[in-house]
C-alpha positions as CSV (number, residue, x, y, z in Angstrom):
1,M,23.0,-19.7,-31.8
2,K,20.6,-22.7,-31.5
3,R,22.4,-23.8,-28.3
4,Y,21.7,-20.4,-26.6
5,T,18.1,-20.4,-27.8
6,L,17.4,-23.9,-26.3
7,F,19.1,-22.9,-23.1
8,I,17.0,-19.8,-22.6
9,I,13.8,-21.8,-23.4
10,G,14.8,-24.4,-20.8
11,I,15.1,-21.8,-18.1
12,L,11.7,-20.4,-18.9
13,L,10.1,-23.8,-18.8
14,C,11.7,-24.6,-15.4
15,S,10.6,-21.3,-14.0
16,V,6.9,-22.0,-14.5
17,N,7.1,-25.0,-12.1
18,V,7.6,-22.5,-9.3
19,R,4.5,-20.6,-8.1
20,A,3.9,-17.6,-10.2
21,Q,5.2,-14.6,-8.3
22,S,4.3,-10.9,-8.8
23,S,6.9,-8.3,-8.0
24,V,5.0,-7.1,-4.9
25,D,5.5,-10.6,-3.5
26,T,9.2,-10.7,-4.1
27,R,10.7,-7.2,-4.1
28,I,10.1,-5.9,-0.6
29,A,10.9,-2.4,0.7
30,V,12.7,-2.6,4.0
31,N,12.5,0.3,6.4
32,S,15.3,1.1,8.8
33,K,13.0,2.8,11.3
34,T,10.9,0.7,13.7
35,D,7.4,1.8,14.5
36,A,6.8,0.3,17.9
37,N,3.5,2.3,18.5
38,T,1.6,0.7,15.6
39,F,-0.4,-2.5,16.0
40,A,-1.9,-4.7,13.3
41,V,-4.6,-7.4,13.1
42,I,-4.5,-9.3,9.8
43,I,-7.3,-11.8,9.0
44,C,-7.3,-13.8,5.8
45,N,-10.1,-16.3,5.4
46,E,-9.7,-18.5,2.4
47,N,-10.8,-22.1,3.2
48,Y,-14.4,-21.9,4.3
49,K,-16.2,-24.8,5.8
50,H,-19.7,-24.1,4.4
51,E,-18.9,-21.8,1.5
52,E,-16.5,-21.9,-1.5
53,K,-13.0,-20.8,-0.9
54,V,-11.7,-17.2,-1.6
55,P,-8.9,-17.5,-4.1
56,Y,-5.6,-16.0,-2.9
57,A,-6.9,-14.6,0.4
58,K,-4.2,-16.3,2.4
59,N,-1.5,-14.9,0.1
60,D,-3.1,-11.5,0.5
61,G,-2.8,-11.6,4.2
62,E,0.7,-13.2,4.3
63,V,2.2,-10.6,2.0
64,F,0.4,-7.7,3.7
65,K,2.0,-9.0,7.0
66,V,5.4,-8.9,5.4
67,Y,4.9,-5.3,4.3
68,C,3.7,-4.3,7.8
69,Q,6.8,-5.7,9.3
70,K,9.4,-4.9,6.7
71,T,8.1,-1.8,5.0
72,L,6.3,-0.1,7.8
73,G,8.7,-1.3,10.5
74,I,6.0,-2.8,12.8
75,P,7.6,-5.3,15.2
76,E,6.4,-8.9,14.8
77,R,5.1,-8.9,18.4
78,N,2.8,-6.0,17.4
79,I,1.1,-8.0,14.6
80,R,-1.7,-10.6,15.1
81,F,-2.0,-12.8,12.0
82,L,-5.1,-15.1,11.6
83,A,-5.5,-17.4,8.6
84,D,-8.9,-19.1,8.3
85,A,-10.3,-17.5,11.4
86,T,-13.5,-18.4,13.3
87,L,-15.8,-15.8,14.7
88,N,-14.5,-16.3,18.2
89,E,-10.9,-16.0,17.0
90,M,-11.7,-12.7,15.2
91,N,-13.4,-11.3,18.2
92,F,-10.6,-12.4,20.5
93,E,-8.0,-10.5,18.4
94,L,-10.2,-7.4,18.3
95,D,-10.4,-7.6,22.1
96,W,-6.6,-7.9,22.2
97,L,-6.3,-4.8,20.0
98,E,-8.6,-2.8,22.3
99,G,-6.6,-3.8,25.4
100,V,-3.2,-2.9,23.9
101,L,-4.5,0.5,22.6
102,N,-5.9,1.3,26.0
103,A,-2.5,0.4,27.6
104,Y,-0.8,3.0,25.4
105,D,-3.2,5.7,26.6
106,G,-4.0,7.0,23.1
107,E,-0.4,7.1,21.9
108,A,-0.7,4.1,19.6
109,R,-2.4,3.6,16.3
110,A,-3.8,0.5,14.6
111,I,-4.2,-1.2,11.2
112,I,-6.8,-3.9,10.5
113,Y,-6.7,-5.9,7.3
114,Y,-9.4,-8.4,6.2
115,S,-9.5,-10.6,3.1
116,G,-12.3,-13.1,2.7
117,H,-16.1,-13.3,2.2
118,G,-18.4,-10.5,3.1
119,M,-22.2,-11.0,3.1
120,P,-25.3,-8.9,3.2
121,D,-28.4,-9.2,5.4
122,E,-31.1,-9.1,2.8
123,S,-33.7,-7.8,5.1
124,S,-31.8,-5.1,7.0
125,K,-29.2,-4.4,4.2
126,E,-26.5,-4.6,6.8
127,A,-23.0,-5.9,6.0
128,Y,-21.2,-8.8,7.7
129,L,-17.7,-10.3,7.6
130,L,-18.0,-14.1,7.2
131,P,-15.7,-16.3,9.4
132,V,-14.5,-19.6,8.0
133,D,-17.1,-21.5,10.1
134,G,-19.9,-19.1,9.3
135,Y,-23.0,-19.6,7.1
136,S,-24.0,-17.1,4.5
137,K,-27.6,-17.9,5.4
138,S,-27.2,-16.9,9.0
139,T,-26.1,-13.4,9.9
140,S,-25.6,-14.5,13.6
141,S,-22.6,-16.5,12.4
142,G,-20.9,-13.4,11.0
143,L,-19.3,-10.2,12.3
144,S,-21.4,-7.1,11.7
145,T,-19.4,-4.2,10.3
146,R,-21.7,-1.9,12.2
147,S,-20.7,-3.6,15.5
148,L,-17.1,-3.6,14.4
149,Y,-17.0,0.1,13.6
150,E,-18.7,0.9,16.9
151,K,-16.1,-1.1,18.7
152,L,-13.3,0.7,16.9
153,K,-14.9,4.1,17.6
154,A,-14.6,3.4,21.3
155,M,-10.9,2.4,21.2
156,N,-8.4,4.8,22.8
157,T,-6.3,5.6,19.8
158,R,-5.3,8.4,17.5
159,S,-6.0,6.5,14.3
160,I,-7.3,3.2,12.9
161,V,-7.0,2.3,9.3
162,V,-9.1,-0.6,8.0
163,F,-8.6,-2.4,4.7
164,M,-11.4,-4.7,3.5
165,D,-10.7,-6.9,0.5
166,A,-14.2,-8.2,0.5
167,C,-17.6,-7.2,-1.0
168,F,-20.9,-7.2,0.7
169,S,-23.2,-7.6,-2.3
170,G,-23.6,-11.4,-1.9
171,A,-21.1,-12.1,-4.7
172,K,-17.9,-14.2,-4.4
173,R,-14.5,-13.3,-6.0
174,D,-15.4,-15.2,-9.1
175,G,-18.5,-13.1,-9.6
176,K,-20.9,-15.9,-8.7
177,M,-23.2,-15.6,-5.7
178,L,-22.9,-17.0,-2.2
179,T,-25.2,-19.8,-1.2
180,A,-27.7,-17.6,0.6
181,S,-28.0,-15.0,-2.2
182,R,-31.1,-14.6,-4.3
183,G,-28.9,-14.6,-7.4
184,T,-28.7,-10.9,-7.8
185,A,-26.2,-8.5,-6.2
186,M,-27.5,-6.0,-3.7
187,K,-26.4,-2.8,-2.1
188,V,-25.9,-2.7,1.6
189,K,-25.9,0.2,4.0
190,R,-22.7,2.1,4.5
191,D,-22.1,2.0,8.2
192,P,-20.8,5.1,9.9
193,V,-17.3,5.1,11.4
194,G,-15.8,7.1,14.3
195,D,-13.6,10.1,14.0
196,N,-10.5,7.9,14.6
197,T,-11.3,5.5,11.8
198,V,-10.8,5.3,8.0
199,V,-12.1,2.3,6.1
200,F,-10.8,1.3,2.7
201,S,-13.2,-1.1,0.9
202,A,-12.3,-3.1,-2.2
203,A,-15.7,-2.4,-4.0
204,Q,-18.8,-0.4,-3.5
205,G,-22.5,-0.8,-4.0
206,D,-23.5,-4.0,-5.7
207,E,-20.0,-4.6,-7.2
208,T,-17.7,-7.7,-6.7
209,A,-14.2,-7.6,-5.2
210,F,-12.5,-9.5,-8.0
211,P,-9.2,-11.4,-8.0
212,Y,-6.1,-10.4,-10.0
213,K,-5.4,-14.0,-11.2
214,S,-2.1,-13.3,-13.0
215,K,-0.8,-11.8,-9.7
216,Q,-2.4,-14.3,-7.4
217,H,-3.9,-11.6,-5.2
218,G,-7.2,-9.8,-4.7
219,M,-7.3,-6.9,-7.2
220,F,-7.6,-4.4,-4.4
221,T,-4.8,-5.9,-2.3
222,Y,-2.4,-6.1,-5.2
223,F,-2.5,-2.3,-5.8
224,L,-2.5,-1.6,-2.1
225,L,0.8,-3.6,-1.8
226,E,2.1,-2.0,-5.0
227,K,1.7,1.5,-3.6
228,M,3.3,0.5,-0.4
229,Q,6.2,-1.0,-2.3
230,T,6.8,2.0,-4.7
231,S,6.5,4.6,-1.9
232,G,8.6,2.7,0.5
233,G,5.7,2.8,2.9
234,S,5.8,6.6,3.2
235,T,2.4,7.4,1.5
236,T,-0.5,9.4,2.8
237,M,-4.0,7.9,2.9
238,G,-5.1,10.4,0.3
239,E,-2.3,9.3,-2.1
240,L,-3.1,5.7,-1.4
241,C,-6.8,6.2,-2.0
242,D,-6.2,7.9,-5.3
243,Y,-3.7,5.3,-6.6
244,V,-5.6,2.2,-5.6
245,T,-9.0,3.6,-6.9
246,K,-7.5,4.6,-10.2
247,E,-5.6,1.3,-10.8
248,V,-8.4,-1.0,-9.6
249,K,-11.0,0.7,-11.8
250,K,-8.8,0.4,-14.9
251,N,-7.5,-3.1,-14.4
252,S,-10.8,-4.6,-13.3
253,F,-12.2,-3.9,-16.8
254,I,-9.1,-5.3,-18.4
255,E,-8.9,-8.5,-16.3
256,N,-12.6,-9.2,-15.6
257,N,-14.6,-7.0,-18.0
258,K,-16.6,-5.7,-15.0
259,P,-16.5,-2.6,-12.8
260,Q,-14.8,-2.6,-9.4
261,T,-14.5,0.8,-7.6
262,P,-12.8,0.9,-4.2
263,S,-14.4,3.3,-1.7
264,V,-13.3,5.1,1.5
265,T,-15.6,5.6,4.5
266,V,-14.7,8.4,7.0
267,S,-16.4,10.5,9.5
268,S,-17.6,14.0,8.5
269,N,-15.6,15.3,11.4
270,N,-12.3,13.8,10.1
271,A,-11.2,16.5,7.6
272,N,-7.5,15.5,7.9
273,W,-7.6,11.8,7.0
274,R,-6.0,12.3,3.6
275,N,-2.8,13.5,5.4
276,W,-2.5,10.5,7.6
277,K,0.7,8.6,6.8
278,F,1.8,5.0,6.9
279,A,5.5,5.1,7.6
280,S,7.0,8.4,8.8
281,V,10.1,7.9,6.6
282,P,10.3,5.9,3.3
283,A,12.2,2.6,3.1
284,K,15.2,3.0,0.8
285,K,16.4,-0.5,0.8
286,Y,14.8,-3.4,-1.1
287,E,15.3,-7.1,-0.6
288,T,14.2,-10.2,-2.5
289,R,11.8,-12.6,-0.9
290,T,11.9,-16.1,-2.3
291,I,8.6,-18.0,-2.4
292,A,8.4,-21.8,-2.6
293,S,5.8,-23.8,-4.5
294,A,2.4,-23.8,-2.7
295,K,2.2,-27.6,-2.5
296,P,4.5,-29.5,-0.1
297,A,7.1,-31.8,-1.7
298,T,6.3,-35.4,-2.0
299,S,9.7,-36.6,-3.0
300,T,12.0,-38.1,-0.3
301,P,14.8,-35.8,0.9
302,V,18.4,-37.2,0.9
303,Q,19.6,-38.5,4.2
304,T,22.8,-37.1,5.7
305,T,25.1,-37.9,8.6
306,T,26.8,-34.5,8.7
307,T,27.2,-32.7,12.0
308,T,27.5,-29.3,10.4
309,A,25.3,-26.5,11.8
310,R,23.5,-26.2,8.5
311,P,20.7,-28.5,7.3
312,T,22.5,-29.6,4.1
313,T,23.9,-32.8,2.6
314,N,27.3,-31.2,2.0
315,S,29.2,-28.0,2.7
316,S,28.9,-26.4,-0.7
317,A,27.2,-23.1,-1.3
318,S,24.7,-24.6,-3.7
319,A,23.6,-27.1,-1.1
320,V,23.0,-24.3,1.5
321,R,20.7,-22.5,-1.0
322,S,18.7,-25.6,-1.7
323,N,17.6,-25.9,1.9
324,T,17.9,-29.6,1.8
325,P,16.5,-31.2,5.0
326,V,18.7,-33.0,7.5
327,Q,17.2,-36.5,7.2
328,S,14.8,-38.5,5.0
329,V,11.2,-38.7,6.2
330,S,7.9,-39.9,4.7
331,T,4.9,-37.5,4.3
332,S,2.6,-39.6,6.4
333,P,2.7,-40.8,10.0
334,T,5.1,-43.7,10.4
335,P,6.7,-45.4,13.5
336,T,10.2,-44.4,14.4
337,S,12.7,-47.0,13.1
338,T,15.0,-48.7,15.6
339,A,18.7,-48.0,15.0
340,S,21.0,-51.1,14.7
341,A,23.8,-49.4,16.5
342,A,23.8,-48.1,20.1
343,P,23.0,-44.4,20.1
344,A,25.7,-42.0,21.1
345,P,25.3,-40.3,24.5
346,V,23.2,-37.1,24.3
347,D,23.9,-34.0,26.3
348,N,20.3,-32.9,26.9
349,A,21.4,-29.8,28.7
350,A,23.5,-28.7,25.8
351,L,20.7,-29.5,23.3
352,S,18.2,-27.5,25.4
353,S,20.7,-24.6,25.5
354,L,21.1,-24.6,21.7
355,V,17.3,-24.7,21.2
356,N,16.8,-21.8,23.6
357,Q,19.5,-19.8,21.8
358,G,17.6,-20.4,18.6
359,K,14.3,-19.3,20.1
360,K,15.9,-16.2,21.5
361,A,17.3,-15.4,18.0
362,M,13.9,-16.0,16.4
363,R,12.3,-13.5,18.8
364,S,15.0,-11.0,17.8
365,M,14.4,-11.8,14.1
366,N,18.0,-13.0,13.8
367,Y,16.9,-15.9,11.6
368,D,20.3,-16.9,10.4
369,S,21.5,-17.3,14.0
370,A,18.3,-19.2,14.8
371,K,18.9,-21.6,11.9
372,R,22.4,-22.4,13.0
373,S,21.4,-23.1,16.6
374,F,18.4,-25.2,15.6
375,T,20.2,-27.2,13.0
376,Q,23.1,-28.0,15.3
377,A,20.7,-29.3,17.9
378,A,18.7,-31.2,15.3
379,N,21.9,-32.9,14.0
380,Q,22.5,-34.1,17.6
381,G,19.0,-35.6,17.9
382,S,16.8,-32.8,19.3
383,I,13.2,-33.4,18.1
384,E,12.2,-29.9,19.4
385,A,14.9,-28.5,17.1
386,Y,13.2,-30.1,14.1
387,Y,9.9,-28.6,15.1
388,Q,11.6,-25.2,15.5
389,L,13.2,-25.5,12.1
390,G,9.7,-26.1,10.7
391,L,8.5,-22.9,12.3
392,L,11.5,-21.0,10.9
393,Y,11.0,-22.2,7.3
394,S,7.3,-21.5,7.5
395,N,7.8,-18.0,8.7
396,S,7.1,-15.7,5.7
397,N,9.4,-13.0,7.1
398,Y,12.4,-15.3,6.8
399,D,14.3,-14.8,3.6
400,G,14.7,-18.6,3.3
401,Y,11.0,-19.2,3.6
402,N,10.3,-22.6,2.0
403,K,7.0,-24.4,2.7
404,E,8.3,-27.8,1.5
405,T,11.3,-27.7,3.8
406,A,9.1,-26.6,6.7
407,T,6.8,-29.5,6.0
408,T,9.7,-31.9,6.0
409,Y,10.9,-30.7,9.4
410,F,7.4,-30.8,10.9
411,I,6.9,-34.4,9.8
412,K,10.3,-35.4,11.2
413,A,9.3,-34.1,14.6
414,A,5.8,-35.5,14.3
415,N,7.1,-39.0,13.6
416,A,8.9,-38.7,16.9
417,N,5.6,-37.9,18.6
418,N,5.8,-34.1,18.9
419,V,2.1,-33.4,19.0
420,E,2.4,-29.7,18.0
421,A,4.4,-30.8,15.0
422,M,1.6,-33.2,14.0
423,Y,-0.8,-30.2,14.0
424,Q,1.6,-28.0,12.0
425,A,2.2,-30.8,9.5
426,G,-1.6,-31.0,8.9
427,M,-1.9,-27.3,8.5
428,M,0.9,-27.3,5.9
429,Y,-1.1,-29.7,3.7
430,L,-4.4,-28.1,4.2
431,G,-5.8,-26.8,0.9
432,S,-3.4,-28.7,-1.3
433,D,-3.8,-32.3,0.0
434,N,-6.7,-32.4,2.5
435,A,-6.5,-36.2,2.9
436,T,-2.9,-36.0,4.2
437,A,-3.9,-32.9,6.2
438,K,-6.7,-34.8,8.0
439,T,-4.3,-37.7,8.7
440,W,-1.9,-35.5,10.6
441,L,-4.7,-33.4,12.3
442,R,-6.4,-36.5,13.4
443,K,-3.2,-37.8,15.0
444,A,-2.7,-34.5,16.8
445,A,-6.4,-34.5,17.9
446,N,-6.1,-38.0,19.3
447,N,-3.3,-36.7,21.4
448,G,-5.5,-34.0,22.9
449,H,-4.5,-31.1,20.6
450,S,-7.5,-28.7,20.8
451,R,-6.8,-26.7,17.7
452,A,-6.4,-29.9,15.7
453,Q,-9.8,-31.0,17.0
454,A,-11.4,-27.7,16.0
455,Q,-9.8,-27.8,12.5
456,L,-11.0,-31.3,12.0
457,S,-14.5,-30.3,12.9
458,R,-14.4,-27.6,10.2
459,L,-13.2,-30.1,7.6
460,R,-15.9,-32.7,8.1
């Protein structure tokens, strides 16, 4: 009996080394029906340049994207995902949404999700969304919700649903106040919306949009995801409103000992909003999504000389599940070593064909096929294939999603002077090891990478 007890305890201790996962992150409803006429813009601002970070905002957005694609059946090409977005980037994606809705002549619908800081204008009582490069002391650096709703009102669409996991009282997720706040929460005006728009807000009045720490989400987002999960996506807006409001109100007191009451803003002419539905049919299949530790690995992977189509050190099933990278790399920029033996001839045309096959499979969401093509090309010396494997393993829609493995592949490509991989390597470390992140971003920036240059300016 003692043996069994110790064995069970050992498993529990090992499990806490992996990032805590809530069931909404890992048990995903998968819809068999594709919704090609719905478009989504997802913005999750966590790492602010001039304000404190918003805990779990990026996880909020990443998992909401998974639900849009898997549970609601929205094609990946219909989804625009922005992590740590600037004001220009936010406006650009809204312009994209307006253009695509116009192209569909009113036959498409839209979903907008935002997680991050909101802020009030203390003189006008107007509300603003705060980009990662914005200042809470300057409303000109934010996106006015009044302007946003006016823009949505003019869009040619049958429905737009907006989810705001933010508060506009001047408070942060931890209940403290933003830099520009007077130290007391304030109530902002509730901006009117068009007949085509419904806005779900995480909190009302002078309340705070709190985190749900044990679930690693915003409180509002967690119960939004939970309702999408349990309903298989086939829930009306009325059912969603009732469930999220009830659960957030109860759990906010339990978790934070403070009130948080979600609210809904609709036009007085929109009497049917409660009957609007997410998915037309419920998802009846569920799949398990594995989440890696949030911090990239610092240990050195084992080198392999295998030519198999899988990035593993042997052909056993356990090695396949471990996602072991193909070759050993360091976590900082290093010069490429010179081989002692003459390299074998490389068929560049064949490698290019393999990589293109993998890219085509990625676009079709056939991730296993993409993995086989990229790995075969990588084992034959394709640097582009290493970069593509990094993109594959960093794709949260891929069942084998593994941030550590993605980082390893990006670094392998970056050490071979792939500039885009340098940028991606930096972004993988951002938030967990900013010193290493800056090293890679600086190397990309020195090679003319504009996004790396912009990211570095935000980190200074």
